[in-house]
C-alpha positions as CSV (number, residue, x, y, z in Angstrom):
1,D,0.0,0.3,-0.1
2,S,1.2,3.5,-0.7
3,Y,0.9,4.9,2.8
4,V,3.1,2.5,4.3
5,A,5.7,2.2,1.4
6,P,7.9,5.5,2.5
7,L,7.8,3.8,6.2
8,I,9.1,0.4,4.9
9,K,11.8,2.4,3.0
10,D,12.7,4.2,6.0
11,A,12.8,1.2,8.2
12,L,15.0,-0.6,5.6
13,R,17.4,2.5,5.3
14,V,17.9,2.5,9.1
15,L,18.6,-1.4,8.9
16,D,20.9,-0.9,5.8
17,H,22.9,1.8,7.9
18,S,23.3,-0.4,10.9
19,Y,24.3,-3.3,8.9
20,R,27.2,-1.2,7.3
21,L,28.1,0.6,10.3
22,Y,28.3,-2.1,13.0
23,G,28.3,-5.6,10.6
24,A,25.9,-8.6,10.3
25,E,27.4,-10.0,13.5
26,S,26.3,-6.8,15.8
27,V,22.8,-6.3,14.5
28,V,20.4,-8.0,16.8
29,G,16.6,-8.1,17.0
30,S,14.2,-9.4,19.4
31,Y,11.4,-11.5,18.7
32,N,8.5,-12.0,21.1
33,G,5.7,-13.6,18.9
34,G,3.5,-10.8,18.4
35,K,2.6,-9.3,15.0
36,D,4.8,-6.3,15.3
37,A,7.7,-8.4,16.1
38,V,7.0,-10.5,12.9
39,V,7.2,-7.5,10.7
40,I,10.6,-6.6,12.4
41,V,11.8,-10.1,11.5
42,H,11.0,-9.6,7.8
43,L,12.5,-6.4,7.7
44,M,15.9,-7.7,9.3
45,R,15.7,-10.5,6.9
46,A,15.4,-8.2,3.9
47,A,18.2,-5.7,5.2
48,H,20.5,-8.9,6.1
49,A,20.1,-10.5,2.4
50,N,20.9,-7.0,0.9
51,F,24.0,-6.7,3.0
52,I,25.3,-10.0,2.3
53,R,24.3,-9.5,-1.6
54,Q,26.5,-6.2,-1.3
55,Q,29.4,-7.9,0.5
56,Q,29.5,-10.6,-2.2
57,Q,29.5,-8.0,-5.0
58,Q,32.4,-5.9,-3.3
59,Q,34.4,-8.8,-2.9
60,Q,33.8,-9.8,-6.6
61,Q,34.8,-6.5,-7.8
62,S,37.9,-6.3,-5.6
63,K,38.9,-9.7,-6.8
64,S,38.4,-9.0,-10.4
65,Q,40.4,-5.8,-9.9
66,S,43.0,-7.4,-8.0
67,D,43.8,-10.1,-10.6
68,G,43.6,-7.7,-13.9
69,S,40.5,-10.0,-15.1
70,S,37.7,-8.4,-17.0
71,P,34.0,-8.9,-15.6
72,E,33.5,-11.1,-18.6
73,D,36.5,-13.4,-17.4
74,V,34.9,-13.6,-14.0
75,I,31.7,-14.6,-15.1
76,I,33.0,-17.3,-17.1
77,R,35.2,-18.8,-14.6
78,M,31.8,-18.7,-12.1
79,V,30.2,-20.5,-15.0
80,R,32.7,-23.2,-15.7
């Protein structure tokens, strides 16, 4: 719904910032079984997945830059 979209985006922005600032090992949520806690778990899951994806992309970029390979060479190696 359009009225909650800005709130969701803001919550994800705060969580993304927390993951970048503190790392995945230091971001903790509490689950008490309530409906609001379920929402928080889903938001944290999305932020965590985004953080891991960004970390993997950065590792791939730094690896391809360090060995002088083009992005196409990296993809070919991944496929093999």
